[in-house]
All heavy atoms as TSV, in Angstrom:
chain	resi	resn	atom	element	x	y	z
A	1	MET	N	N	119.473	93.448	114.475
A	1	MET	CA	C	119.553	94.577	113.675
A	1	MET	C	C	121.031	95.116	113.476
A	1	MET	O	O	121.242	95.530	112.303
A	1	MET	CB	C	118.870	95.774	114.559
A	1	MET	CG	C	119.050	97.194	113.963
A	1	MET	SD	S	117.552	97.634	113.069
A	1	MET	CE	C	117.912	99.346	112.852
A	2	ASN	N	N	121.920	94.836	114.409
A	2	ASN	CA	C	123.280	95.254	114.221
A	2	ASN	C	C	123.970	94.432	113.013
A	2	ASN	O	O	124.680	95.055	112.306
A	2	ASN	CB	C	124.068	94.996	115.448
A	2	ASN	CG	C	123.686	95.976	116.461
A	2	ASN	OD1	O	123.109	97.011	116.297
A	2	ASN	ND2	N	124.038	95.726	117.744
A	3	ARG	N	N	123.596	93.212	112.829
A	3	ARG	CA	C	124.199	92.461	111.734
A	3	ARG	C	C	123.645	92.969	110.497
A	3	ARG	O	O	124.430	92.950	109.491
A	3	ARG	CB	C	123.787	90.974	111.880
A	3	ARG	CG	C	124.378	90.395	113.120
A	3	ARG	CD	C	123.946	88.909	113.185
A	3	ARG	NE	N	124.201	88.380	114.526
A	3	ARG	CZ	C	125.119	87.470	114.775
A	3	ARG	NH1	N	125.731	86.891	113.798
A	3	ARG	NH2	N	125.409	87.051	116.099
A	4	LYS	N	N	122.436	93.509	110.374
A	4	LYS	CA	C	121.952	94.069	109.076
A	4	LYS	C	C	122.778	95.240	108.720
A	4	LYS	O	O	123.176	95.449	107.592
A	4	LYS	CB	C	120.527	94.343	109.167
A	4	LYS	CG	C	119.540	93.220	109.342
A	4	LYS	CD	C	118.154	93.735	109.384
A	4	LYS	CE	C	117.159	92.690	109.720
A	4	LYS	NZ	N	115.765	93.064	109.812
A	5	ILE	N	N	123.020	96.160	109.650
A	5	ILE	CA	C	123.780	97.410	109.474
A	5	ILE	C	C	125.209	97.098	109.124
A	5	ILE	O	O	125.809	97.656	108.191
A	5	ILE	CB	C	123.677	98.291	110.656
A	5	ILE	CG1	C	122.247	98.695	110.844
A	5	ILE	CG2	C	124.590	99.466	110.524
A	5	ILE	CD1	C	122.045	99.522	112.091
A	6	GLU	N	N	125.767	96.105	109.796
A	6	GLU	CA	C	127.186	95.796	109.573
A	6	GLU	C	C	127.405	95.036	108.279
A	6	GLU	O	O	128.592	95.190	107.669
A	6	GLU	CB	C	127.698	94.970	110.762
A	6	GLU	CG	C	127.840	95.779	111.983
A	6	GLU	CD	C	128.124	94.918	113.284
A	6	GLU	OE1	O	128.233	93.685	113.089
A	6	GLU	OE2	O	128.386	95.535	114.377
A	7	ALA	N	N	126.361	94.493	107.700
A	7	ALA	CA	C	126.499	93.891	106.311
A	7	ALA	C	C	126.794	94.934	105.260
A	7	ALA	O	O	127.287	94.627	104.276
A	7	ALA	CB	C	125.210	93.160	105.993
A	8	TYR	N	N	126.418	96.135	105.560
A	8	TYR	CA	C	126.608	97.243	104.555
A	8	TYR	C	C	127.948	98.001	104.868
A	8	TYR	O	O	128.279	99.025	104.246
A	8	TYR	CB	C	125.508	98.146	104.670
A	8	TYR	CG	C	124.269	97.696	104.039
A	8	TYR	CD1	C	123.241	97.256	104.942
A	8	TYR	CD2	C	124.056	97.488	102.718
A	8	TYR	CE1	C	122.011	96.724	104.426
A	8	TYR	CE2	C	122.941	97.000	102.209
A	8	TYR	CZ	C	121.919	96.533	103.134
A	8	TYR	OH	O	120.762	95.954	102.699
A	9	GLY	N	N	128.712	97.519	105.826
A	9	GLY	CA	C	130.028	98.084	106.183
A	9	GLY	C	C	129.868	99.308	107.209
A	9	GLY	O	O	130.832	100.103	107.352
A	10	VAL	N	N	128.806	99.462	107.854
A	10	VAL	CA	C	128.626	100.460	108.806
A	10	VAL	C	C	128.764	99.926	110.208
A	10	VAL	O	O	128.064	98.852	110.503
A	10	VAL	CB	C	127.256	101.198	108.652
A	10	VAL	CG1	C	127.062	102.247	109.664
A	10	VAL	CG2	C	127.088	101.794	107.181
A	11	LYS	N	N	129.481	100.535	111.003
A	11	LYS	CA	C	129.680	99.989	112.399
A	11	LYS	C	C	128.494	100.428	113.313
A	11	LYS	O	O	128.138	101.574	113.257
A	11	LYS	CB	C	130.918	100.632	112.926
A	11	LYS	CG	C	131.260	100.054	114.379
A	11	LYS	CD	C	132.574	100.598	114.946
A	11	LYS	CE	C	132.817	100.063	116.391
A	11	LYS	NZ	N	133.891	100.674	116.941
A	12	ALA	N	N	127.894	99.473	113.900
A	12	ALA	CA	C	126.803	99.731	114.851
A	12	ALA	C	C	127.248	100.317	116.114
A	12	ALA	O	O	128.214	99.867	116.664
A	12	ALA	CB	C	125.961	98.514	115.068
A	13	VAL	N	N	126.557	101.325	116.649
A	13	VAL	CA	C	126.887	101.912	117.974
A	13	VAL	C	C	125.647	101.846	118.846
A	13	VAL	O	O	124.553	101.871	118.394
A	13	VAL	CB	C	127.302	103.447	117.779
A	13	VAL	CG1	C	128.628	103.516	117.025
A	13	VAL	CG2	C	126.217	104.267	117.262
A	14	GLN	N	N	125.979	101.846	120.138
A	14	GLN	CA	C	124.887	101.871	121.102
A	14	GLN	C	C	124.413	103.287	121.386
A	14	GLN	O	O	125.181	104.186	121.482
A	14	GLN	CB	C	125.434	101.284	122.485
A	14	GLN	CG	C	125.670	99.794	122.461
A	14	GLN	CD	C	124.358	99.006	122.355
A	14	GLN	OE1	O	123.817	98.851	121.328
A	14	GLN	NE2	N	123.936	98.569	123.506
A	15	ARG	N	N	123.148	103.486	121.307
A	15	ARG	CA	C	122.414	104.748	121.562
A	15	ARG	C	C	121.849	104.821	122.938
A	15	ARG	O	O	121.413	103.858	123.426
A	15	ARG	CB	C	121.375	105.002	120.552
A	15	ARG	CG	C	121.804	105.018	119.112
A	15	ARG	CD	C	122.570	106.267	118.838
A	15	ARG	NE	N	122.989	106.286	117.355
A	15	ARG	CZ	C	123.946	107.135	116.929
A	15	ARG	NH1	N	124.623	107.897	117.768
A	15	ARG	NH2	N	124.311	107.106	115.686
A	16	PRO	N	N	121.929	105.963	123.566
A	16	PRO	CA	C	121.411	106.065	124.897
A	16	PRO	C	C	119.865	106.024	124.953
A	16	PRO	O	O	119.265	106.468	123.881
A	16	PRO	CB	C	121.786	107.392	125.484
A	16	PRO	CG	C	122.108	108.165	124.186
A	16	PRO	CD	C	122.604	107.209	123.193
A	17	LYS	N	N	119.326	105.468	125.926
A	17	LYS	CA	C	117.853	105.465	126.031
A	17	LYS	C	C	117.398	106.877	126.462
A	17	LYS	O	O	117.973	107.481	127.382
A	17	LYS	CB	C	117.381	104.469	127.081
A	17	LYS	CG	C	117.780	103.066	126.912
A	17	LYS	CD	C	116.923	102.470	125.784
A	17	LYS	CE	C	117.281	100.946	125.624
A	17	LYS	NZ	N	116.693	100.432	124.415
A	18	ILE	N	N	116.428	107.311	125.689
A	18	ILE	CA	C	115.866	108.640	125.970
A	18	ILE	C	C	114.617	108.595	126.783
A	18	ILE	O	O	113.607	107.922	126.424
A	18	ILE	CB	C	115.580	109.403	124.664
A	18	ILE	CG1	C	116.835	109.534	123.813
A	18	ILE	CG2	C	114.949	110.799	124.970
A	18	ILE	CD1	C	116.677	110.090	122.491
A	19	GLN	N	N	114.681	109.226	127.901
A	19	GLN	CA	C	113.471	109.165	128.862
A	19	GLN	C	C	112.525	110.383	128.580
A	19	GLN	O	O	112.932	111.380	128.071
A	19	GLN	CB	C	114.011	109.364	130.380
A	19	GLN	CG	C	114.842	108.174	130.760
A	19	GLN	CD	C	114.113	106.821	130.945
A	19	GLN	OE1	O	112.942	106.880	131.279
A	19	GLN	NE2	N	114.822	105.854	130.642
A	20	ALA	N	N	111.266	110.095	128.768
A	20	ALA	CA	C	110.309	111.166	128.523
A	20	ALA	C	C	110.498	112.256	129.611
A	20	ALA	O	O	110.689	111.926	130.781
A	20	ALA	CB	C	108.921	110.577	128.587
A	21	VAL	N	N	110.373	113.488	129.156
A	21	VAL	CA	C	110.522	114.570	130.231
A	21	VAL	C	C	109.264	115.320	130.445
A	21	VAL	O	O	109.202	116.175	131.234
A	21	VAL	CB	C	111.632	115.591	129.706
A	21	VAL	CG1	C	112.989	114.917	129.711
A	21	VAL	CG2	C	111.284	116.135	128.357
A	22	LYS	N	N	108.207	115.028	129.636
A	22	LYS	CA	C	107.007	115.689	129.759
A	22	LYS	C	C	105.894	114.731	130.162
A	22	LYS	O	O	105.806	113.692	129.670
A	22	LYS	CB	C	106.576	116.359	128.398
A	22	LYS	CG	C	106.029	117.704	128.497
A	22	LYS	CD	C	105.657	118.151	127.079
A	22	LYS	CE	C	106.072	119.594	126.845
A	22	LYS	NZ	N	105.615	120.118	125.651
A	23	LEU	N	N	105.063	115.199	131.069
A	23	LEU	CA	C	103.880	114.459	131.522
A	23	LEU	C	C	102.576	114.987	130.972
A	23	LEU	O	O	102.390	116.320	131.063
A	23	LEU	CB	C	103.805	114.274	133.047
A	23	LEU	CG	C	104.947	113.518	133.715
A	23	LEU	CD1	C	104.818	113.651	135.302
A	23	LEU	CD2	C	104.913	112.121	133.288
A	24	LEU	N	N	101.761	114.286	130.365
A	24	LEU	CA	C	100.472	114.718	129.888
A	24	LEU	C	C	99.369	114.525	130.788
A	24	LEU	O	O	99.295	113.406	131.385
A	24	LEU	CB	C	100.138	113.943	128.599
A	24	LEU	CG	C	100.959	114.334	127.347
A	24	LEU	CD1	C	100.493	113.577	126.206
A	24	LEU	CD2	C	100.725	115.834	127.020
A	25	ASP	N	N	98.696	115.550	131.064
A	25	ASP	CA	C	97.537	115.425	131.995
A	25	ASP	C	C	96.284	115.151	131.135
A	25	ASP	O	O	95.849	116.081	130.463
A	25	ASP	CB	C	97.307	116.670	132.806
A	25	ASP	CG	C	96.134	116.604	133.761
A	25	ASP	OD1	O	95.746	115.352	134.056
A	25	ASP	OD2	O	95.677	117.619	134.184
A	26	LEU	N	N	95.816	113.958	131.143
A	26	LEU	CA	C	94.680	113.509	130.291
A	26	LEU	C	C	93.341	113.674	130.916
A	26	LEU	O	O	92.393	113.248	130.447
A	26	LEU	CB	C	94.866	112.128	129.764
A	26	LEU	CG	C	96.110	111.898	128.934
A	26	LEU	CD1	C	96.221	110.442	128.508
A	26	LEU	CD2	C	96.195	112.777	127.692
A	27	SER	N	N	93.336	114.254	132.147
A	27	SER	CA	C	92.070	114.551	132.795
A	27	SER	C	C	91.481	115.878	132.293
A	27	SER	O	O	92.177	116.643	131.883
A	27	SER	CB	C	92.203	114.545	134.438
A	27	SER	OG	O	93.034	115.628	134.694
A	28	GLY	N	N	90.178	115.902	132.436
A	28	GLY	CA	C	89.527	117.175	132.020
A	28	GLY	C	C	89.257	117.213	130.547
A	28	GLY	O	O	89.412	116.352	129.791
A	29	ILE	N	N	88.712	118.433	130.017
A	29	ILE	CA	C	88.305	118.558	128.761
A	29	ILE	C	C	89.491	118.474	127.687
A	29	ILE	O	O	89.360	117.879	126.676
A	29	ILE	CB	C	87.633	119.988	128.623
A	29	ILE	CG1	C	86.379	120.003	129.411
A	29	ILE	CG2	C	87.272	120.308	127.127
A	29	ILE	CD1	C	85.653	121.378	129.566
A	30	TYR	N	N	90.617	119.142	128.110
A	30	TYR	CA	C	91.811	119.113	127.142
A	30	TYR	C	C	92.303	117.630	127.053
A	30	TYR	O	O	92.730	117.347	125.952
A	30	TYR	CB	C	92.877	120.054	127.737
A	30	TYR	CG	C	92.388	121.438	127.600
A	30	TYR	CD1	C	92.222	122.160	128.785
A	30	TYR	CD2	C	92.189	122.115	126.381
A	30	TYR	CE1	C	91.807	123.553	128.778
A	30	TYR	CE2	C	91.749	123.404	126.474
A	30	TYR	CZ	C	91.608	124.109	127.540
A	30	TYR	OH	O	91.228	125.494	127.513
A	31	GLY	N	N	92.319	116.895	128.092
A	31	GLY	CA	C	92.736	115.519	128.022
A	31	GLY	C	C	91.848	114.626	127.042
A	31	GLY	O	O	92.261	113.910	126.324
A	32	GLN	N	N	90.525	114.900	127.219
A	32	GLN	CA	C	89.576	114.163	126.327
A	32	GLN	C	C	89.873	114.533	124.867
A	32	GLN	O	O	89.678	113.683	123.991
A	32	GLN	CB	C	88.130	114.603	126.751
A	32	GLN	CG	C	87.695	113.896	127.961
A	32	GLN	CD	C	86.282	114.311	128.427
A	32	GLN	OE1	O	85.610	115.073	127.743
A	32	GLN	NE2	N	85.834	113.792	129.614
A	33	GLN	N	N	90.134	115.803	124.559
A	33	GLN	CA	C	90.374	116.251	123.279
A	33	GLN	C	C	91.619	115.568	122.677
A	33	GLN	O	O	91.577	115.179	121.569
A	33	GLN	CB	C	90.500	117.741	123.155
A	33	GLN	CG	C	90.699	118.335	121.840
A	33	GLN	CD	C	90.760	119.919	121.887
A	33	GLN	OE1	O	90.757	120.472	122.947
A	33	GLN	NE2	N	90.792	120.435	120.640
A	34	ILE	N	N	92.657	115.479	123.509
A	34	ILE	CA	C	93.835	114.795	123.095
A	34	ILE	C	C	93.597	113.295	122.787
A	34	ILE	O	O	93.968	112.822	121.704
A	34	ILE	CB	C	94.992	114.885	124.149
A	34	ILE	CG1	C	95.437	116.373	124.403
A	34	ILE	CG2	C	96.187	113.963	123.845
A	34	ILE	CD1	C	96.327	116.626	125.442
A	35	VAL	N	N	92.899	112.632	123.615
A	35	VAL	CA	C	92.589	111.265	123.417
A	35	VAL	C	C	91.771	111.034	122.143
A	35	VAL	O	O	91.993	110.150	121.382
A	35	VAL	CB	C	91.875	110.602	124.647
A	35	VAL	CG1	C	91.371	109.213	124.313
A	35	VAL	CG2	C	92.807	110.591	125.822
A	36	LYS	N	N	90.769	111.911	121.977
A	36	LYS	CA	C	89.840	111.722	120.792
A	36	LYS	C	C	90.713	111.938	119.439
A	36	LYS	O	O	90.486	111.243	118.534
A	36	LYS	CB	C	88.667	112.730	120.902
A	36	LYS	CG	C	87.588	112.296	121.806
A	36	LYS	CD	C	86.436	113.318	121.798
A	36	LYS	CE	C	85.360	112.994	122.674
A	36	LYS	NZ	N	84.336	113.902	122.795
A	37	SER	N	N	91.487	113.035	119.503
A	37	SER	CA	C	92.167	113.312	118.276
A	37	SER	C	C	93.249	112.250	117.932
A	37	SER	O	O	93.356	111.916	116.731
A	37	SER	CB	C	92.845	114.683	118.327
A	37	SER	OG	O	93.845	114.679	119.309
A	38	GLU	N	N	93.957	111.695	118.884
A	38	GLU	CA	C	94.860	110.673	118.653
A	38	GLU	C	C	94.174	109.397	118.278
A	38	GLU	O	O	94.737	108.723	117.373
A	38	GLU	CB	C	95.764	110.452	119.947
A	38	GLU	CG	C	96.672	111.568	120.248
A	38	GLU	CD	C	97.762	111.792	119.203
A	38	GLU	OE1	O	98.231	110.750	118.585
A	38	GLU	OE2	O	97.946	112.996	118.866
A	39	THR	N	N	93.011	109.136	118.859
A	39	THR	CA	C	92.204	107.827	118.399
A	39	THR	C	C	91.849	107.995	116.912
A	39	THR	O	O	92.002	107.054	116.283
A	39	THR	CB	C	91.017	107.668	119.340
A	39	THR	OG1	O	91.424	107.593	120.687
A	39	THR	CG2	C	90.266	106.431	118.904
A	40	LYS	N	N	91.354	109.197	116.524
A	40	LYS	CA	C	90.995	109.337	115.172
A	40	LYS	C	C	92.138	109.139	114.214
A	40	LYS	O	O	92.066	108.532	113.201
A	40	LYS	CB	C	90.344	110.778	114.955
A	40	LYS	CG	C	88.990	110.962	115.521
A	40	LYS	CD	C	88.412	112.368	115.252
A	40	LYS	CE	C	87.170	112.542	115.806
A	40	LYS	NZ	N	86.690	113.925	115.680
A	41	LEU	N	N	93.372	109.688	114.579
A	41	LEU	CA	C	94.467	109.542	113.851
A	41	LEU	C	C	94.933	108.048	113.636
A	41	LEU	O	O	95.209	107.653	112.481
A	41	LEU	CB	C	95.725	110.380	114.347
A	41	LEU	CG	C	97.007	110.313	113.660
A	41	LEU	CD1	C	96.835	110.931	112.225
A	41	LEU	CD2	C	98.016	111.044	114.526
A	42	VAL	N	N	94.926	107.358	114.718
A	42	VAL	CA	C	95.252	105.917	114.782
A	42	VAL	C	C	94.250	105.158	113.790
A	42	VAL	O	O	94.733	104.355	113.009
A	42	VAL	CB	C	95.337	105.346	116.175
A	42	VAL	CG1	C	95.429	103.808	116.033
A	42	VAL	CG2	C	96.503	105.897	116.870
A	43	LEU	N	N	92.943	105.473	113.949
A	43	LEU	CA	C	91.937	104.795	113.264
A	43	LEU	C	C	92.118	104.954	111.713
A	43	LEU	O	O	91.912	104.168	110.908
A	43	LEU	CB	C	90.601	105.105	113.720
A	43	LEU	CG	C	90.217	104.470	115.060
A	43	LEU	CD1	C	88.830	104.984	115.602
A	43	LEU	CD2	C	90.154	102.947	115.078
A	44	ARG	N	N	92.490	106.250	111.444
A	44	ARG	CA	C	92.669	106.619	110.015
A	44	ARG	C	C	93.913	106.069	109.411
A	44	ARG	O	O	93.891	105.556	108.316
A	44	ARG	CB	C	92.661	108.208	109.960
A	44	ARG	CG	C	92.620	108.672	108.444
A	44	ARG	CD	C	92.458	110.166	108.427
A	44	ARG	NE	N	92.437	110.831	109.666
A	44	ARG	CZ	C	93.261	111.846	109.960
A	44	ARG	NH1	N	94.157	112.244	109.109
A	44	ARG	NH2	N	93.138	112.422	111.174
A	45	THR	N	N	94.951	105.968	110.177
A	45	THR	CA	C	96.268	105.574	109.693
A	45	THR	C	C	96.197	104.038	109.568
A	45	THR	O	O	96.775	103.449	108.586
A	45	THR	CB	C	97.402	105.939	110.678
A	45	THR	OG1	O	97.297	107.329	110.857
A	45	THR	CG2	C	98.712	105.507	110.295
A	46	HIS	N	N	95.589	103.382	110.385
A	46	HIS	CA	C	95.666	101.877	110.424
A	46	HIS	C	C	94.283	101.211	110.074
A	46	HIS	O	O	93.843	100.217	110.655
A	46	HIS	CB	C	96.115	101.370	111.882
A	46	HIS	CG	C	97.328	101.760	112.171
A	46	HIS	ND1	N	98.608	101.384	111.583
A	46	HIS	CD2	C	97.791	102.759	113.142
A	46	HIS	CE1	C	99.620	102.080	112.064
A	46	HIS	NE2	N	99.164	102.858	113.025
A	47	LYS	N	N	93.606	101.826	109.180
A	47	LYS	CA	C	92.230	101.473	108.762
A	47	LYS	C	C	92.163	100.068	108.270
A	47	LYS	O	O	91.335	99.226	108.763
A	47	LYS	CB	C	91.624	102.435	107.693
A	47	LYS	CG	C	90.249	102.217	107.262
A	47	LYS	CD	C	89.838	103.255	106.314
A	47	LYS	CE	C	88.406	103.128	105.982
A	47	LYS	NZ	N	88.023	104.149	105.041
A	48	GLN	N	N	93.109	99.587	107.391
A	48	GLN	CA	C	93.086	98.298	106.938
A	48	GLN	C	C	93.409	97.287	107.993
A	48	GLN	O	O	92.836	96.180	107.974
A	48	GLN	CB	C	94.061	98.201	105.816
A	48	GLN	CG	C	93.778	98.995	104.546
A	48	GLN	CD	C	92.554	98.464	103.753
A	48	GLN	OE1	O	92.139	97.310	103.963
A	48	GLN	NE2	N	91.908	99.372	103.079
A	49	THR	N	N	94.316	97.524	108.891
A	49	THR	CA	C	94.584	96.613	109.916
A	49	THR	C	C	93.524	96.399	110.802
A	49	THR	O	O	93.141	95.196	111.224
A	49	THR	CB	C	95.738	97.232	110.777
A	49	THR	OG1	O	96.910	97.536	110.025
A	49	THR	CG2	C	96.103	96.274	111.939
A	50	PHE	N	N	92.678	97.431	111.218
A	50	PHE	CA	C	91.439	97.229	112.014
A	50	PHE	C	C	90.399	96.437	111.281
A	50	PHE	O	O	89.738	95.631	111.856
A	50	PHE	CB	C	90.981	98.570	112.610
A	50	PHE	CG	C	91.863	99.132	113.656
A	50	PHE	CD1	C	92.487	100.331	113.468
A	50	PHE	CD2	C	91.907	98.481	114.890
A	50	PHE	CE1	C	93.239	100.874	114.488
A	50	PHE	CE2	C	92.724	98.950	115.897
A	50	PHE	CZ	C	93.340	100.235	115.677
A	51	LYS	N	N	90.318	96.616	109.968
A	51	LYS	CA	C	89.398	95.938	109.138
A	51	LYS	C	C	89.681	94.420	109.134
A	51	LYS	O	O	88.775	93.587	109.365
A	51	LYS	CB	C	89.305	96.497	107.730
A	51	LYS	CG	C	88.306	95.864	106.911
A	51	LYS	CD	C	88.273	96.559	105.478
A	51	LYS	CE	C	87.130	95.889	104.637
A	51	LYS	NZ	N	87.143	96.426	103.391
A	52	LYS	N	N	90.926	94.105	108.929
A	52	LYS	CA	C	91.340	92.707	109.019
A	52	LYS	C	C	91.229	92.046	110.356
A	52	LYS	O	O	90.820	90.823	110.397
A	52	LYS	CB	C	92.813	92.577	108.593
A	52	LYS	CG	C	93.109	92.869	107.064
A	52	LYS	CD	C	94.564	92.759	106.727
A	52	LYS	CE	C	94.777	93.016	105.249
A	52	LYS	NZ	N	96.135	92.914	104.883
A	53	LEU	N	N	91.480	92.815	111.335
A	53	LEU	CA	C	91.259	92.285	112.725
A	53	LEU	C	C	89.733	91.975	113.021
A	53	LEU	O	O	89.368	91.035	113.664
A	53	LEU	CB	C	91.876	93.216	113.798
A	53	LEU	CG	C	93.335	93.203	113.869
A	53	LEU	CD1	C	93.711	94.371	114.845
A	53	LEU	CD2	C	93.876	91.856	114.369
A	54	ALA	N	N	88.884	92.857	112.498
A	54	ALA	CA	C	87.466	92.725	112.695
A	54	ALA	C	C	86.887	91.465	111.965
A	54	ALA	O	O	85.954	90.906	112.403
A	54	ALA	CB	C	86.710	93.940	112.215
A	55	ASP	N	N	87.537	91.162	110.886
A	55	ASP	CA	C	87.110	90.086	109.986
A	55	ASP	C	C	87.611	88.769	110.468
A	55	ASP	O	O	87.170	87.705	109.869
A	55	ASP	CB	C	87.433	90.312	108.518
A	55	ASP	CG	C	86.773	91.472	107.888
A	55	ASP	OD1	O	85.702	91.855	108.414
A	55	ASP	OD2	O	87.250	92.017	106.892
A	56	MET	N	N	88.356	88.769	111.467
A	56	MET	CA	C	88.906	87.421	111.873
A	56	MET	C	C	87.925	86.603	112.612
A	56	MET	O	O	87.098	87.014	113.276
A	56	MET	CB	C	90.193	87.611	112.817
A	56	MET	CG	C	91.261	88.129	112.123
A	56	MET	SD	S	92.793	88.397	113.121
A	56	MET	CE	C	93.522	86.825	113.245
């Protein structure tokens, strides 16, 4: 990736790794709701990908 950026004359720099600071509790009713909504979003966003994988 650095070589791609440097081809345009931009100097690549190292970025710090960002650690997650929040923990999600997926147990209980609210956790189920989070999982369901995120699953629906992924299925809607990657509809064609899942269709191609199913046809393999």
